Structure formats: structure tokens, C-alpha cells
C-alpha positions in Angstrom: -12.2 -5.7 -8.0 -15.3 -7.7 -7.7 -16.5 -5.9 -4.6 -18.7 -3.3 -6.5 -20.4 -6.2 -8.1 -21.3 -7.6 -4.7 -22.6 -4.2 -3.8 -24.7 -4.0 -7.0 -26.1 -7.7 -6.3 -26.9 -6.5 -2.8 -28.9 -3.6 -3.9 -30.9 -5.9 -6.3 -31.9 -8.0 -3.2 -29.2 -11.0 -3.4 -27.7 -11.5 0.1 -24.2 -10.7 0.5 -23.2 -14.0 1.8 -24.5 -15.8 -1.2 -22.8 -13.5 -3.7 -19.4 -13.9 -1.7 -19.8 -17.5 -1.8 -20.5 -17.6 -5.4 -17.8 -15.5 -6.3 -15.4 -17.1 -4.0 -14.8 -14.1 -1.8 -14.5 -13.7 2.0 -17.2 -11.6 3.7 -15.0 -9.6 6.0 -12.8 -8.0 3.4 -16.2 -7.0 1.4 -17.4 -5.2 4.5 -13.9 -3.6 5.2 -14.0 -2.2 1.7 -17.6 -1.1 1.9 -16.8 1.0 5.0 -13.7 2.5 3.4 -13.4 2.0 -0.2 -10.2 3.9 -0.7 -7.3 2.9 1.5 -4.7 5.2 3.0 -2.0 3.3 1.2 -3.6 3.8 -2.0 -4.0 7.7 -1.5 -0.4 7.8 -0.4 0.9 5.8 -3.4 -1.0 8.2 -5.7 0.6 11.1 -4.1 4.1 9.7 -4.5 3.4 8.8 -8.2 2.2 12.5 -8.6 5.5 13.7 -7.1 7.5 11.5 -9.3 5.5 12.5 -12.2 6.0 16.2 -11.5 9.9 15.6 -11.2 9.8 13.8 -14.5 8.2 16.8 -16.2 10.7 19.0 -15.0 13.6 16.9 -16.5 12.4 13.8 -18.4 16.2 12.6 -18.7 15.9 11.8 -14.8 16.0 8.1 -14.0 14.3 6.5 -11.0 17.1 7.3 -8.7 17.1 11.1 -9.3 13.5 11.1 -9.4 13.4 9.6 -5.8 15.8 12.4 -4.9 13.7 15.1 -6.3 10.5 13.7 -4.5 12.4 13.6 -1.2 13.3 17.2 -1.6 9.6 18.0 -2.3 8.9 16.4 0.9 7.8 12.7 0.0 9.6 10.0 1.9 10.5 7.0 -0.2 13.2 4.6 -1.0 14.8 4.2 -4.4 13.1 0.8 -4.6 9.8 2.2 -4.1 10.4 4.9 -6.6 11.5 2.2 -9.1 8.4 0.4 -8.3 6.0 3.1 -8.7 7.8 4.4 -12.0 7.5 1.0 -13.6 3.8 0.8 -12.6 3.1 4.2 -13.8 5.2 3.9 -16.9 7.5 6.8 -16.2 10.6 6.1 -18.2 13.9 8.1 -18.7 14.2 9.7 -22.1 17.9 9.0 -22.0 18.4 5.3 -22.4 21.7 3.5 -22.0 22.8 1.5 -25.0 22.9 -2.3 -24.3 26.0 -4.2 -25.4 26.0 -7.8 -25.1 27.2 -11.1 -26.8 24.9 -10.8 -29.5 26.3 -7.4 -30.8 29.9 -8.7 -30.6 29.0 -12.1 -32.3 27.4 -10.1 -35.2 30.3 -7.9 -35.6 32.7 -10.9 -35.6 30.4 -12.8 -38.1 30.3 -9.8 -40.5 34.0 -9.3 -40.5 34.9 -12.7 -41.3 32.6 -12.9 -44.4 
């Protein structure tokens, strides 16, 4: 975020309107950020990620669907889609991965059998 930079420049005596114009930012979101730098949605997201992380530590083989169920049991409401998004952002992965079987594997097996 560039809003802390605008705050530093304002502390050095450069007007906020000039800083925002140079950085191509709108002034209103800057003032909104200054009054409340941490949004409620960010706090809720952090708590949900913590709930998913705690459930993942209990059993690392769980995928995002089971982690969402465990977080719901712990009292955090979220859909499976939200759990998937938060897990992918936080890097929470299941230790049990499915093997992928595709055309490349079958093609490689055919080629090795014919030669």
C-alpha cells in the first residue's frame, strides 16, 4: 500500500493533495484508511485463516472442505469456496495429494511398450 508513504510525506510537510496527485491516488480512500487503517474485513479474514490453520495442524491430511467443516464446528461461518480461497492465499495444503493421471501418462506408457 502506498498510503503509509502519503502519511510520511505529509509529516515532512508535503500536502496530501499533491502526494495523492503524484502517486495517482484518490484522497478520500487515503483519509478513510488514515481514520481506520485496519478494516473489519481484514480482521475477520485473519481470524478465519487462524481457524483453518489450527484445524490443519490437528490433521494435515485434511483438504479445504474438511478444514471448512472444522472451522464451522469451531464457530467460524464460511463457505467451502471461502475456505478454498483463504487456504490458497495462506499456503495451507493437504499433505495427502491425489495422483494425477492424464493423457501424458498413458501416452508415455504406450510409447515405452511399443519400443
